[in-house]
DORO-70582 format. One record per residue (C-alpha): residue in one letter; x, y, z. Coordinates in pm, whole numbers, plus 50000, padded with zeros to 5 digits. Example, Ala and Ser with C-alpha at 12.3 -4.5 7.8 and 13.67 -1.06 7.14 Angstrom:
BEGIN
A512304955050780
S513674989450714
//
This chain:
BEGIN
M429982553008335
K431092513008429
K434212510508581
S436662480108532
N439632464508617
H442062481508368
I444282509808355
D441962543708118
N443342562107836
L443712589608147
G445752563608351
N442482552908595
V442422525608741
G438922511608857
M437142482009009
V435022457808797
D431402462108822
V429552432208940
S426062450809019
N424202434708679
K425892397008774
N423812371708972
I423982359709324
T425312323809319
N426832300209545
R430942302909538
K433352276009697
A437152279609646
I439892254809769
A443842267609751
T446622248109894
G449792255109993
K452992241010189
I455722247810449
T459142228410410
L460432233310764
S463122215911032
K462762183511245
A463142206411542
A460402231511397
L457892202911279
D458512185011606
S457812215211838
I454212218611612
K453212182811646
L454042181812023
N452332209312095
K456322226612272
N456582253312033
K457402284812304
K454682306112146
G451882283812156
D449302260211936
V450842268111590
L448032248711406
T445102265511570
I446992301811527
A447572294911195
Q444172288011130
I442592318511355
A445122339711132
G443792324510829
I440392328010874
Q441122367610954
A442962371710585
A439832358710419
K437532377510570
K439982407810503
T441372400710175
S439452431410021
I441852452010242
L444862433710113
V444292432809763
P443532463309626
L441092458909321
S439102425609531
H435622430309634
Q434442430909975
L432522396010019
N430392381810255
I431912352610343
K429722323910489
G432612298410579
V435882295710593
N437802258210655
I441052259110731
R443232222010797
F447072207810793
E448212179010695
I451592172910833
N453952152410638
S457622140210705
E459542170910597
S456562196110552
I453232208410670
T450142212010403
C447702236010424
I444032236410285
S441682269710276
E438002263010166
I435832296110132
I431912294210050
C429962325509991
D426852340309811
E428222363109597
K428262380009288
T431902373109265
G434272345809361
V436212337709656
E439072321709477
I441902351309589
E440652350009956
A441442313609946
L444662317909834
C444962344410084
A443962325610365
T446432296510254
Q449582324910256
I448672335710585
A448122307610759
L451362294910617
L453002325110723
T451822323711044
I453882291411081
Y456692308310961
D456172337411219
M456192310411512
C458612286211450
K461212309711297
Y463432308411642
L463472274111539
D464272275311153
R464872308910947
S465052287310639
M461782274210619
I460582273210278
I456982285710180
S455642272909855
D453392255709608
I450492281909693
K447682272809419
L444462274109328
L442662237909348
L438652245809240
K437052271709180
E433252269309192
G430222293009089
G429432320408870
K428662323408501
S432622312208408
G431462276308590
A434042252708716
Y437752251208768
I439482217808902
A443272223108880
K445462194208698
//
């Protein structure tokens, strides 16, 4: 009996069965931003944060999050990720994170990209909270998804 990601009439939850799907090249890009004070932003730009190089550590955290998504999101599949690219754009009052994930798999990497973005931004929050507890993480969204039967998705 194939399981799917729904609750059956007995209340049992299953994971989507992807065994009959073809392996295809998959890619997803997600974005989000953190709005922070001038003091916190300056500590990052000038590399004067007492906890270290904020953006490098946030990149590493995002990469780890992408690799561990199946542990964090219960019904997501464990994927053999081929590449993770996390970059930041520093603006006047915020930092934007863009996470790109690629793999050759039977299911997509959208959740991995979204998870990487959120954890990278949360790491910035953690490293800057001694300077600003009013930071806001927002606008987390999928920008692009490629590969698989459903084809491409590009956010408008």
